[in-house]
N, C-alpha and C positions, 0 to 999 in steps of 0.2 A: 326285559333284559336278556341278552344272549348269553348262554352258558359259555364259559371260557373254552371248553373243549371244542365247541363248534364255531367260535368267533373267527378263528383263523380261516376256516373253510368259507364262512360267509363273506369275509373280506376278500378272499381270493376269488370267489364267485363274482363279487361286485367288480373287481378289477378285470376279470375275464369279460364280463358283459360290456363294460366301458370300452375296453380295447377292441372287442369284436365290432362295436359300432364304428370305431375309427377304421377298422379293416374293411368293413362293408363300404364305407364312403370312399376309401382308397381304391377298392376293387371296381366300384362304379366309375370313378374317374379314369382308371386305367383301361377299363373296357370300352368306355365311350370315346376317349381321346383319339384312338386310331380311326374311328369313324369320322371325326371332325378333321383331323390332320391328314389322314390317309396313310398312316404307318401301320406296322404290324403290332399286335398285342404282345406285350412283354409280361409273361407270367411270373418272372423273377421278382418283380416288385410286390406282387400279391403274396408270393411265398415268403418274402422277407417280412412283410407286415404280419403274416400269420405266425411266423417264428418269433417276432417281437411280442406278440400277444401271449404266446406260450411262456416265453421267458419272463415277461412282466407278471404273469399270474403266479409262476413258481416263486419268483422273488417276493411277491406280496405275501404268499403263504409262509415262506421261510422266515420273513421278517417278523410276522406276527407270532410265529412259534418261538422265535428267539426272544421276543419281548415277554412272552409268557414265562419262559425259562428264567429270564433275568428277574422278573417279578417274584417268582418262587424262591430264587436264591437270596434275594434281599429281605424277604419276609421271614425266613427261618433258617 
């Protein structure tokens, strides 16, 4: 069992890893598509997906922390 103090961090790390996998897939598609289509590489899409990952990880961490606070408040 994961201790409550570290559970939020573990869940946030899981979210980070999952989103990074999506980011890598998007980056590969964005990097390879100009070779196929003959256009220029657009780094903005990669930056947006990386920003999405940071935001999703922060939201995951904050959500779990809020759940812990709610549980403490309802217990006692």
